[in-house]
C-alpha positions in Angstrom: 30.3 51.8 10.5 26.8 51.3 9.2 25.2 48.6 11.4 23.3 45.7 9.9 21.4 42.8 11.3 23.4 39.7 11.7 23.6 38.1 8.3 22.7 34.8 10.0 19.1 36.1 10.0 19.1 37.0 6.3 17.6 33.9 4.8 18.4 34.5 1.1 22.1 35.0 1.5 23.2 34.5 5.0 22.6 30.9 5.9 23.4 27.6 4.4 21.8 24.3 5.3 24.0 21.4 6.3 22.4 18.1 7.4 19.2 20.0 7.8 20.5 22.7 10.2 21.5 26.3 9.4 25.2 26.9 9.9 26.2 30.6 10.5 29.5 32.2 10.7 30.1 34.1 14.0 30.1 37.7 12.7 28.3 40.7 14.3 27.3 42.3 11.0 27.0 41.4 7.4 29.1 43.4 4.9 26.7 45.2 2.6 27.0 45.2 -1.2 29.4 47.6 -2.8 28.2 51.2 -3.0 29.0 52.5 -6.5 28.0 56.0 -7.5 27.3 57.0 -11.1 26.3 54.8 -13.9 27.5 51.3 -14.8 30.6 51.1 -16.9 31.8 47.8 -18.5 35.4 47.5 -19.7 36.4 44.6 -22.0 39.4 42.4 -20.9 40.7 39.0 -21.8 42.0 36.3 -19.5 45.3 34.6 -20.3 43.7 31.3 -19.3 41.9 31.5 -22.6 45.2 30.4 -24.3 46.3 28.0 -21.5 47.4 25.3 -24.0 49.9 27.6 -25.7 51.9 29.2 -22.8 53.7 26.0 -21.9 53.4 24.2 -25.3 56.3 21.8 -25.9 56.6 22.8 -29.5 58.3 26.2 -29.8 56.2 27.1 -32.8 53.0 26.9 -30.7 54.4 28.5 -27.6 53.5 32.1 -26.6 54.6 34.4 -23.9 52.7 36.9 -21.8 54.1 39.7 -24.0 52.6 37.9 -27.0 49.2 37.7 -25.1 49.3 41.4 -24.3 49.8 42.1 -28.0 46.9 39.9 -28.9 44.6 41.8 -26.4 45.7 45.1 -27.9 45.3 43.9 -31.5 41.7 42.8 -30.7 40.5 46.0 -29.1 40.6 45.1 -25.4 40.9 47.7 -22.8 42.4 45.3 -20.3 44.6 42.2 -20.1 44.3 39.6 -17.3 47.6 37.9 -16.7 46.9 34.6 -15.0 49.7 33.7 -12.5 50.0 30.2 -13.9 51.8 31.4 -17.0 54.5 33.4 -15.4 58.0 31.9 -15.2 58.7 29.8 -12.2 61.3 32.2 -11.0 61.3 35.9 -11.8 62.3 39.3 -10.4 60.6 42.6 -10.2 62.1 43.7 -13.5 60.0 41.0 -15.2 56.9 42.5 -13.7 57.9 46.0 -14.6 58.6 44.8 -18.1 55.0 43.5 -18.4 53.7 46.7 -17.0 55.7 48.8 -19.5 54.7 46.6 -22.5 51.0 46.8 -21.6 51.2 50.6 -21.2 52.9 51.0 -24.6 50.1 48.9 -26.2 47.5 51.1 -24.5 46.2 48.4 -22.1 45.5 48.3 -18.4 46.6 45.1 -16.6 43.1 44.4 -15.3 44.2 41.8 -12.8 45.8 38.4 -12.2 44.6 35.1 -10.8 46.0 32.6 -8.4 45.2 29.1 -7.3 44.9 28.6 -3.6 43.0 26.6 -0.9 42.0 28.3 2.3 39.7 25.5 3.4 42.1 23.7 5.6 43.2 23.6 9.2 45.8 25.8 10.8 49.3 24.7 10.1 52.1 25.0 7.5 49.9 24.1 4.5 47.5 27.0 5.2 50.4 29.3 6.1 51.9 28.6 2.6 48.6 29.3 0.9 48.3 32.7 2.7 51.9 33.5 2.0 51.5 32.7 -1.7 48.5 35.1 -2.0 50.4 37.8 -0.2 53.3 37.3 -2.5 51.0 37.8 -5.5 49.5 40.9 -3.9 53.1 42.3 -4.0 53.4 41.2 -7.6 50.1 42.8 -8.6 51.1 46.1 -6.9 54.3 46.2 -9.0 52.4 45.6 -12.2 49.6 48.1 -11.3 47.0 45.3 -11.5 44.1 46.3 -9.2 42.6 42.8 -8.7 43.5 39.2 -7.8 41.1 36.3 -8.3 41.4 33.9 -5.3 39.7 30.6 -4.4 38.1 29.3 -1.3 39.1 25.7 -2.0 37.7 22.3 -1.0 37.7 21.1 2.6 41.0 19.4 3.5 40.7 17.4 6.8 38.0 19.7 8.2 34.2 19.9 8.1 32.2 22.6 6.2 31.6 25.0 9.1 35.2 25.0 10.0 36.3 25.4 6.4 34.1 28.5 6.1 35.6 30.0 9.2 39.1 29.3 8.0 38.4 30.9 4.7 37.0 34.0 6.3 40.0 34.2 8.6 42.5 33.8 5.7 40.6 36.3 3.5 40.7 38.8 6.4 44.4 38.4 6.8 45.1 38.7 3.1 42.6 41.5 2.8 44.4 43.5 5.4 47.7 43.0 3.6 46.0 43.9 0.2 44.6 47.1 1.7 48.1 48.4 2.2 48.9 47.8 -1.5 45.5 49.0 -2.8 44.7 45.6 -4.3 41.2 44.0 -4.4 40.8 40.3 -3.8 37.9 38.6 -5.6 36.6 35.3 -4.3 35.4 33.2 -7.2 32.4 31.0 -7.4 34.6 28.0 -8.2 33.4 24.8 -6.6 34.7 23.5 -3.3 33.0 25.1 -0.3 31.6 27.9 -2.5 29.8 25.7 -5.1 26.6 26.9 -3.4 26.2 30.6 -4.1 24.6 31.0 -0.6 27.9 29.9 1.0 30.0 32.2 -1.1 27.8 35.1 -0.1 27.9 34.1 3.5 31.7 34.1 3.5 32.0 37.4 1.6 29.5 39.1 3.9 31.4 37.8 6.9 34.9 39.1 5.8 35.5 42.4 7.6 37.6 43.9 4.8 36.8 46.7 2.4 39.1 45.1 -0.1 37.5 41.7 -0.5 34.6 41.0 -2.9 33.5 38.5 -5.5 35.1 37.4 -8.8 31.9 36.5 -10.7 32.5 33.7 -13.2 29.5 33.3 -15.4 30.3 29.6 -16.3 30.7 28.3 -12.7 27.1 27.8 -11.7 26.2 24.1 -11.4 23.4 24.1 -8.8 19.7 23.4 -9.4 18.8 27.0 -9.7 18.9 29.4 -12.7 22.5 30.4 -13.4 21.4 33.9 -14.4 19.5 34.3 -11.1 22.7 33.2 -9.2 24.7 35.8 -11.2 22.3 38.5 -10.1 22.8 37.5 -6.5 26.6 37.9 -6.8 26.7 40.9 -9.0 26.3 43.5 -6.2 29.5 42.2 -4.6 31.5 41.8 -7.8 34.9 43.4 -8.1 35.8 41.6 -11.3 33.8 39.6 -13.8 34.9 36.6 -16.0 32.6 35.6 -18.8 32.6 32.0 -20.2 31.0 31.4 -23.6 28.8 28.6 -22.1 26.8 28.2 -19.0 25.8 24.9 -17.3 22.2 24.1 -16.2 21.9 21.2 -13.8 20.6 18.2 -15.7 20.6 20.0 -19.0 24.3 20.4 -19.9 25.9 23.3 -21.6 24.3 26.1 -23.7 25.7 29.3 -25.2 25.9 32.2 -22.8 23.3 34.9 -23.3 25.7 37.8 -23.3 23.0 40.5 -23.4 21.4 39.0 -20.3 24.7 38.9 -18.5 25.5 42.5 -19.3 22.0 43.5 -18.2 22.5 41.8 -14.9 25.8 43.7 -14.4 24.2 47.0 -15.3 21.3 46.3 -13.0 23.8 45.9 -10.2 25.6 49.1 -11.3 28.8 47.2 -11.8 31.7 49.4 -12.9 34.8 47.6 -14.0 36.4 44.9 -16.1 34.5 42.1 -17.8 37.1 39.5 -19.0 36.4 36.8 -21.5 37.8 33.6 -20.1 37.5 31.2 -23.0 37.7 27.4 -22.3 35.5 25.8 -24.9 36.7 23.2 -27.4 37.0 25.3 -30.5 40.3 26.8 -31.5 40.8 29.9 -29.4 42.7 31.7 -32.1 39.5 31.7 -34.2 36.8 31.7 -31.5 38.2 34.3 -29.1 38.2 37.2 -31.6 34.6 36.3 -32.5 33.5 36.2 -28.8 35.3 39.5 -28.1 33.3 41.1 -30.8 30.1 39.7 -29.4 31.0 40.9 -25.9 31.8 44.3 -27.2 28.4 44.5 -28.9 26.6 43.4 -25.8 28.5 45.9 -23.6 27.8 48.8 -26.0 
């Protein structure tokens, strides 16, 4: 293994200040950025979360299924379709997963990944055990569907302090990463509030996880700190294994503004990112009208 200096000594990405003191995770070496050969390749996908209000709609006329969503992705020129776990039936067997895989294949799509909700920032015990078991279960589901990636969360501290929460997250990611390695599934830790609201903490955790199957799920709309959101994207991009693009970004103290898609794609190319870039639409406008427009804008920015 290539040796590196302890990431605790790398000021930009390896330490986080808590109450005025640097808190470092006890790892011997920092995991380096992903080594990608060749040129950047960006592949357009769409996250099912974009139509979250329609999967479980009470009115039958408004309700859609994941098969409907796959059709929408195909009809609007996507290469991939991201099937968020929240919209699967409460109970299902492998034949349901195989059916989704078959339907996506017949529509010419790759299932680019899935996404789960979890919290690893909690003490040892049955609650954490359940979170780890749930992620492992979805690793199995992803393997059946042929989905190469699962978005996971770190979570918010539950009964523990920040240093302990970071250690617990690293341990859980390593356990799940080892399980994912046997299935050939990537786990992408998203910049999604909780203990990873600070980009430095997210990088600290990812660099500490000793697994070649754990990286970052870069979400362009989840930067709320005092810094430049685009600069934070550039810090995460070298570790990205999946990218989700929101149509708005948030600047601290300034509110929302439209995402500069050209700038986002330039950041990904600079990092030599090669993989899926999924639109995850969550703005107020009607997604049936807005999503096709934003897919076209993304396609133009990626060209």
